[in-house]
N, C-alpha and C positions, 0 to 999 in steps of 0.2 A: 783834420785841423783841430787844434785844442784852444779853447777860449776860457776866460774867466768872466765873471759878472763885473758890473760897475764897481769902482772902488768903494762906493757907498755901502756895498754889501760884503766888503772884504772880511768882516768878522766871521762870516759863514765858512770861509776857507774852502770854497767850492770850485771844482774844475768842471768844465763842460767839454765833452768830446763829441764831435760831429763827424760822421763819415758816410759819404754817399756811395762809395765803391765797395766797402766791405773788406778791404785788404790792408787795414792799418794794424800795426802792432805797437802797443804803448807799454813802455817799461814803467812799473810803479811798485811801491812797497805794498804788498798785499795786506799788511796790517793797517795801512792807512785808509783802505777802502771800506767805508761803513755802509753806503747805500748807493743804489742806482735808481734813477728816476726815468721812467720810460715816457716818451712824448705821446700826446693824445692821438697823433696821426701815424704812429709807428705801426707797421704791418704786423699782423698776428704771428706770421712765421718768424719774424725777427724777434718778437717778444719771447716766443717759445725757445729760440736759440739762446737768448740771454738767461732765461730761467734754467735751462739745462746746464749752462756753464757754471752758474752760481748755486746750483742745488747742493745741499749738504755743506754749505759754507755759512759763516756768520753774516754775510752781506745781505742787507735787506733790499729786495727789489720792489719798487713801488711804481704805480701807474698814475700819471697825472690825470685830472678830471676837470672838465670845463663846467662852470656853474651855469645852470639853465637860465637863459634869458639875459646873460651878460657876456662880456668879453674877458671876464676874470677866471682864474683857475681856482678850483676848490681844493680842499685838503687831499693830498695824494693818498691813494688806496694801496695798502701793502698787499702784494700778491704772492710774496714768498719771503 
């Protein structure tokens, strides 16, 4: 499934891709992909798979972080 955020955030031109089965193929312009943000509950094995796919590419891979004691997210940490 592919989602975008609320229209309020449209200026970010962000797409969100969620897949619970692992068998999705998405066509996109590789030059348009700037960064990937991994969710805080993403399994380590899947994170490693993403890192392998985008190794030696200009795509930034970042990991979301939860702020201690709140329900907010902190600044994503770049991991590749």
